[in-house]
C-alpha positions in Angstrom: 8.8 2.2 -25.4 5.9 1.1 -23.1 2.6 0.2 -24.5 0.4 3.2 -24.3 3.3 5.5 -23.3 3.1 9.2 -24.1 5.3 10.3 -27.1 6.4 13.8 -26.0 7.9 14.5 -29.4 4.4 14.2 -30.9 2.9 16.8 -28.6 2.9 20.2 -30.4 1.2 22.3 -27.7 3.9 23.7 -25.3 1.5 24.0 -22.4 0.3 20.4 -22.8 3.8 19.1 -23.3 5.0 20.8 -20.0 2.0 19.4 -18.2 2.7 15.9 -19.5 6.4 16.2 -18.6 5.4 17.3 -15.1 3.1 14.4 -14.6 5.7 11.9 -15.9 8.3 13.4 -13.6 6.0 13.2 -10.6 4.3 9.8 -11.3 6.4 8.2 -14.0 5.0 6.2 -16.9 3.6 2.8 -16.1 2.6 0.0 -18.4 -1.1 -0.5 -19.1 -1.0 -3.9 -17.4 1.3 -4.6 -14.4 0.0 -8.0 -13.4 -1.0 -11.0 -15.5 -2.7 -13.0 -12.8 -5.7 -11.8 -10.8 -5.1 -11.0 -7.1 -5.8 -14.0 -4.8 -9.2 -13.8 -3.1 -9.3 -12.7 0.6 -9.6 -15.4 3.1 -12.6 -15.4 5.4 -11.7 -15.6 9.1 -12.3 -19.4 9.5 -10.1 -20.1 6.4 -7.4 -17.9 7.8 -7.5 -19.7 11.2 -7.3 -23.1 9.5 -4.4 -22.0 7.3 -2.6 -20.6 10.3 -3.0 -23.8 12.3 -1.6 -25.8 9.4 1.4 -23.7 8.8 2.1 -23.0 12.5 2.3 -19.3 11.8 1.6 -16.7 14.4 -1.4 -14.6 13.7 -1.4 -10.8 14.1 -3.0 -9.4 17.2 -5.4 -7.4 15.0 -7.4 -10.5 14.3 -8.2 -10.8 18.0 -8.9 -7.2 19.0 -12.1 -8.1 20.8 -10.1 -10.2 23.2 -7.7 -7.4 24.1 -8.0 -5.6 27.4 -7.6 -1.8 27.7 -5.4 -0.5 30.5 -4.8 3.1 31.4 -1.3 3.9 32.7 -0.4 7.4 33.8 3.1 8.3 33.0 4.7 11.4 34.5 7.8 12.7 32.7 10.2 14.7 34.8 12.9 16.7 33.0 15.7 18.2 35.0 16.7 20.5 32.2 13.6 22.8 32.3 
């Protein structure tokens, strides 16, 4: 049994038991602690660029949105079936 898991056999109130069963069916029972190590800190932009240059990885275009140019293209769709 998981640490902190709900013991449905110990719940005497039928309404509360059905509510708990519904929550468990929808969301499942998860352990109190999933990860043992903290999440790594987020890189600031300069650190990200330096890391990308070292590993020769391609960066996502979302890091350079200010350099993108917006174009408007009109597309006409003709359908012979209508």
